[in-house]
Each structure stands twice: as structure tokens, then as C-alpha cells.
N, C-alpha and C positions, 0 to 999 in steps of 0.2 A: 336585523341585530347588526349589521355591518357598521351601521354608522350610531346607531343609537347608544352612547356611552354616555350620557351628559356629567354623570356622577362623578365617573373617573377623571383623572388627571392624565391627560393625554399628552405626552412626549413623540413629540418628530425624534427620528434616528438621525437627522443631518441636525437638530440643534439641539441634542441631550448631551451629558456627562456621561462616561463610561458607566453602563451600572452594572452592578451584583447583583443576582438577585437573592433576597433570601425570603424566611419565610415569613417573616411582617410585612414584607411589601411584594407580594406576587406580580409575575408582570406579564401583560396581554400581549402577542405580537397577532398581529392584521396585516394580512397582504393581499396580494391579488389570487394567489393562485398558493397550492404546498401539492406538493410530491411528496407525497410521506414514505417513499421508499420501500412497499410491497406491494399497494394498490396498482393497477392497470391504467386507471386514468387518476388528469389532477385532482385537487379539491378544489371549487372555485370560492370564494369568500369563504375560508375558514378560517379559524381564530385558534392561535394555542397558545394554552396558560402554563407558565413557567412555576415552579414554588420552588426556592430552595438551586439544587443542582438537576432539579428533574422536571418531565414535562407531566401535568395532570390534570388537563384535559385538553381533548385535540377536536374539534366539530365545528358547525355552520349555526349550535346551539351553546355557545361555551359563555355562565352567567359568571362573571370575573369575580370575585371579594370585591367592596368596595374602598378596600383601600390598595387594589390593583394599580401599580403605573401602565402605560400605554404606549406600545413603540407600535407607531406606523409605517410601513411600506408598500405606499402604495403604488401599484405597478411592477412592483419586485413576486419573484417564486422564491418560495421558501423550501428548503429542501434538507434533508437530516444531515446532518456534518458527513463530508467525504473519507473514504477509508481505500487508502496506497497500500496493496498486498504485499508491496515490493522495493522498498528504497533501501539506501548506503548512505545515512547521512552523517558519515565519516569520511566519506569519500568526495572530492570533486571532481568536476567535468576535463581538467589539465591531468586527469591519472596516465593518460597514455605517455603525455611526452614527459611527465613530474610525476615517478612515482612515491608514492607516499610513504611509503616506508623507506625509503631511502634517504628523500629531502626533507622530510617533516616530522617533528617532534611531534609524539603521542600528545602533549599537553594544545600542542598547535593545533591538531585535529579534531580534537575533545573542544578549542573554541569555533574551530569551520565545523562542524557538526550541532553544535546550539544556533548556530548562526541559520546551517542550512534547516533544524528543526520550526524555528521561527516563520523563515519565508514559507515553508512547506504550511503552516498551522495559519497566517496570514491569505493562501490561496484558496483556504478555504478545508483543505483536511485536517480535520482533527484527532483523525489517530493513524498511525504508521505501522505496519509490519517491515521492521528494518532488517533484511535479510544481509548478513555480515558486513563487520565494521572495516573488513581489509586489513588490517594486519596493525589497527589500530588499540591492541590491549584491551583491555575493559572500557574502554571511553562510551561507549554507546549504553552500558549500563551506569555509566557516569552523569552521562544524560538524560538518559531516563528516570534516574532519579531525583535531579536537581529539577525537572519540571515536574512529578511528582509532590517538592516539599514546595513549589512556588519561587525555586529562587531565579527559575527561569522560563521564558514561554516559550510553548512549544505544543504539539501534540502529545496524546496518547499514546504513549511507546510499546511497544513490546521488542523486543531486540532477541540476536540470534550470537552474539559475541566474535566468535573466532570459527568460520564453517570445516571443515572436515573435507579436504581433499589426500590426493598421495603424492608421493615421489615422482616426480618428472610430470606431472600431471598440470591440472590446472591452479593456479595460484603461488605455483612454486617459482619463483625465479629464473628467467631466462637469461641469457647472454652475459651473465659473472665470473669470473673465474672461479675453481671450486674450491678454493681458498677461501674466498671472500663468501658465496652464496651458504656455505655451510657453516658460516660463522652470524650470519643477517637473519635479524624475522625475516618469517613471510609473509603470505598475504593471507594464508590460510595456517588450520595448522597440518602437518605431514601426517597423514595414519597408514599404514601398509599392512596392519594383520586387523583381525576381525577384535582382537583384544584389545589393541590400541584404540581403536575406534570407542568400544566401550566405555575405555578407560578417560576416552579424554570425554564423551558425553556428560559421564559422571562430572569433570573437572570444569567445565562449563556451566552446567548449573549450578554445582556450588561457588561460582563467582554471577550468577545472576542470568542466565541465559533465562528466557522465556519459551524459547523455542529452540530447536536444533535444526543447520541447516546442512546438509551437506555438499558436494560436488559427483553426480551419478555421473556425468560425462567431461567429457571436456570441453575446452573452449574452441573460438573459430581455428585456432592454427592446429588443434587435432581434429579437425575435418579432414574427412578423406577426398581429396578432391574431384575425381573420378565418380565415385558412389557416394558423395554424401553421407556418409556415416559415421557419427563424431564416436571420440573412442568413448568407450564404455570401461568406466573406473572403480566400481564395485559392483561386487556380484551379488542378486537376492540375496542367497543367504548373510551376509554381511550387513544391507539393508535393511532387511528384519532384524538382527541382532542391534542394529542402532533402534530401528522403529521400537522395537520392543524394552530394552534401558529404557529409551527417553520416555515412555509408555511407564514404566512403572514408577518415575517419576510428575506421574501428567504434565506431561511437553508433548508437542506434535513435534514431525520433522519434515522440512522443507526441501525437494530434492530440484540444483538445478540439473536439466537433463535435456538436452536439444532433442531428443528420439531415439530410435536405435537400442539396440541392449539394454544401454545404462538406463531409460527413460521405462522400459519394458521392466526391468529389475526390482525398479523405485517403485513401481505402482504394485508388482506382484509383492512387494518387501514392505508395503502399508505405509509408506508415504502419506500424508495429509496431501500435500500438490505437487504440481510439475512446475517447473518455472522457467521461462522462455518457452522449452515444447516446440521452436518454431519449422523442425522435420519428423514431428511426430506422423506416423502414418495411419491408416483407417483402421488397423487391429488393436493398436494403443490406443487411440482414442476409445475405440467402443469397451475397451476392458477398462477406460479409467470411467467411461461412462455407466457401464456394469457396478463398478465398485465403487461409484460417489468420489473417484479423485478429485480432485479441484487441480485447476487450469491457471496460472498465471501467465497471459504468453509476453508482456513488455514490447508491445510491437515497435515504441516508439527508438528504442534503446537499438533495432537491426536495421533503422533505416537509414541509407546513405547519407552522410554527410556531406563529402567531396565532391566535385564532377569527378573526379577519378575513381571514389567508389562507385558511382552514379553508373558509371560508362561498366566497371569491372562485371565478369560474367560469373563470376562465383557471389558476387551483391545479389547479381540479377536472380540468380538460379534460389540464393535464400530467399529473396521476394517472395519469387513462383509459390516454394516451399510452404514457408508463411500462411498466406494467403488460403492456398486450399487447405492447408490443416486448420487456420481459424474457423472456413465455411463448414468442413466436416465437421468441428466440435460441435459451432451450433445444430449441426442439422444431429447430431447424434445426440445432443441433448447433456452434452459434458457441462458442467458446473466451472463458468469463467468467470473469474474474479479479475478486477480494475489491481495493474502494477505495474509501473514504471521505470523501474529499474535506475529511478532517478539519484544521484550522484555521477551516471553516466552520464544522462543530461542534465540539466539546470535546475537544482532544487527553485522548489516553489513555481515552473512551467509544467506541472505534471498533470493539468487537468488537455495538456496538447493529445493523449493518450486516447481520450473521448474520440475526438477527432479520428484518430485513426481505425479504433472500432466501429466506429457507425460508417466508413469508408468502405469496411471489408464488410458490411449488411448489417451490423448488428441495431437493431429498432434502438433507438434514444432511450427509452425507459429502461430497454431491457441493459445499459449500459450505463446509465444512472442506478437501479439498482444490483448492480454488478460490484460498484463502490459502494454502496450502504448495506441494504439488508442482506446477499450473500457473500460480501466481505466480512462484515460481522457471525456468518454463520459458520465461516473459516475459520474464525479467531477462535469461536465458542463463545463470541460474546454477544447473540444474537439476543438474550435478556436483559442484555446493558444500554447499548449503544446498536444504530444502522437503520432506525426506523423512525418516523414520527407518532409517536403511539405515547400513551400513559406509563408511565410508572419508570420510563427509559431515560440515560442521562440527556440533560437540554444541550445536547450537541445540533446547530443549525447553522444555515447561512444563508442568505441569500444572493438572490443575480437581478439584474433589472428587468429580463424580459424573460420568454421562455425559452428553454431550451429542448421541448420538443420540437419546436419548429427549427432552432437554430443552437445544435448541440455547443457552437461555440460560444454560447453564453456562460457556459461554465470556465472559461478562461479569465473570467475578471468576475471575480469574487466580492460584492462590495460589502457581504454583512458575515461576520462570525462571530458565534458564541459554542463554547466550551463548556462542557457544567455548567451550566447557569449563568456564565461570566462572557460578559463583551469583550470579544478583543480586538474587534474589528469596526468598522461604522463607514458607510457612504461618504465619498467626496463631498466638498460641500461646491466644488469648480463645474 
């Protein structure tokens, strides 16, 4: 069946125009192997039939309609479109030295975000959960809506607008004179009482939030250098009030939580996912496994970036704790999903996270599933995306070799289809 298609027009991707699949002209894709996002083994010599924006058939015995076009991808591996569960498209890696709230207009950050979304899509990430636009108003909502209306190219976006923090905590400006600090927008919304938190949840959902993001612990500057305990910013009761209010609107909550009391309060309070978590201990990881709380570790963003950081004992201790937590989380069966914190790292370089996950002991197939079917489960979109099976959206990517042999193959995605539309084809060089 793999080569017996004499009655169908065959288009090699290298020479074909960009194709948008329609019900009148289904598209048959054939490659050396398929990793479907759920199975433990790749499927050799399988075919994928795409009709409209959905996958209609997968297998080795697919019989396409006579009017189907064919895309040949010899030597390639086809996978579901990848899902990055933690990004910041309105943030650029220069944020540490170039405060975006003080130095960039929201209009400019919106354009930056549109460019970042396109870079992610072309890197094979057809869905992003964007967790906090970091002071860019509701620019992430605008970008999501523009993508949905085909005004700009980009992944399927689920956005969380402005995260909730506390006065003096993470995302509250530091180093500004009080007279200035109290007059300029912050990088998140400062909410210091339960009532303020509940009201802010309502406001953000009113203006388009798909998710609610909270800062349950502080950032690196808030970690006690002796005990490595992060600053807890919200109580269990406050987290529960946020989760219940978000749930009333059928929204989920993601918690930035490095570990300690803030992470425990987040899990007990019912958040859907813990973000970062490099200081999680076994007791909290066990609690997460028992309660089904997802964990998005974002390993890449805590890697030392300069020789000074690499030599710094604080960063070295973070690396040790992160490795220990990640491996214990795998051992305990915590639902670990793929996320990069892109924005803190370069947009489009998202797939470097796979290499870090595998280097800490995760099997390549498990790492791929963390960015496909498991991430779709996190987003409650498992009936829409995250796997190659009939009825799901035709979000597909292809790489030139086998990522199960070398996970770095995912850093060079050659072919991207989102919702049945080809948005990237292999280079001809």
C-alpha cells in the first residue's frame, strides 16, 4: 500500500505549492514512520488522511478517495503538532536589562508577540498555553483573536492575560522610587486580599482570559539562600478561593510555585498545574501524584547562561534540587508536561527543552507525549489535539530523522500543518 497509489496525484512537498486541505480534495500524507502521541511504539509505513481541518484515517491500510492529493515525506517522522504549556509571547529574552513595561509600548509588545507566535508555529508548536503577558495589558488576547481570525499566523493560543501576585512579591517592580513605582503599571496585578483576588479573576475572564495564573511563591530573589525556601505568597484558602471562582467560569488555574509552603498551598487549593517547581520535595510531589496535579518544570529557563552563573553556588544548588525533583517526580508518576518559559528563552528555540528532559532520564517517547497527548489533557483538549487519530484536528509536524534515536531532531522541524493547512514545508537546499 505504501507505494501502490497509481490513480492519485502525488505531490512531493519539496516541489508543491502550499496546500490548504478541503473536503473536496483530501490529502494523504505518507512518511517512513508516525509517532502518534499516545502509542508506546512508532508506526512504520503508516498513512494519514486529512479531510478539511481534521484527520479522518490513520494506518497502514488507509484507502484514500480517488481525488486525494498525496504528500510524500520519504525518510521523515510525522508527529502531532507540539504543545508548549508555558510561554510568554509578549516577553523577549532582554527583559532582565530592558524592563518591557517601562521601555516598550503595549502596541510594540503586541507586534513582538505576533512575531513570537509565528516563530513558535514554524518551530512545530501548533498550540501554546501562554502564562502571563507580564504587564502587556490584554495584548495576548488580541494576538489570540487575530490568529483565530487569520489576520496573522500563529499557534492555537490559550492565554492568561495578567497574573495575580502580591505587593512586594514577584512581578512587583523593584528599584523604583515609591512615587514612581506606585504610578506605573506592574508586571502583574497586585492582589493582597481574598476579595481582591476573586474580583481580579472575574475581571480577567471578562476581558478574555482562558486560564488564570497566580504567583504562589516569589521569584529567585525571594529564595532564602540558607534554607532554599521560596517565599510563599498565597495561603491555601486564598488559592482555593481563586480556583473555585475560576471554576465557576469553567477556567483552570496555573500556579507559579518553586516549592515549599506556596507549592503545597497551591496543590491543596486545587490548581490544575504547578509551574517551575525546581524546589519541590518528595512530600509535595507525592501529593501532586495522588491528586493528579500536572507539573510543568521549564528546565531550560533555570540553566546557567553565563560563566558567572555556572560558577555561582546558588545556581548550582538550584540545578541539584531541580534534577532531584524531576527524577523523583518521574518515579512517583507525576504528570509532567512540556513547557519552556519561552520569552525568558528565545521564541522558536522551544524544542531545546526536550534535550534537557531526556538528559535527566526521561525516555524520548515519554518526552514527546509530554508535549502532545499529556499536554492536551492538561488543557482539556484531548478530544481536539495532541494525537494523530481520526476526528482530531490535523495538527501535524515532520522531522527528517527519528527523534526516538536522537531527540535533537525535534529542534529542526521541517514540515508544519495546523488545522489542515500547511504552514511550513521542507527546504529545497
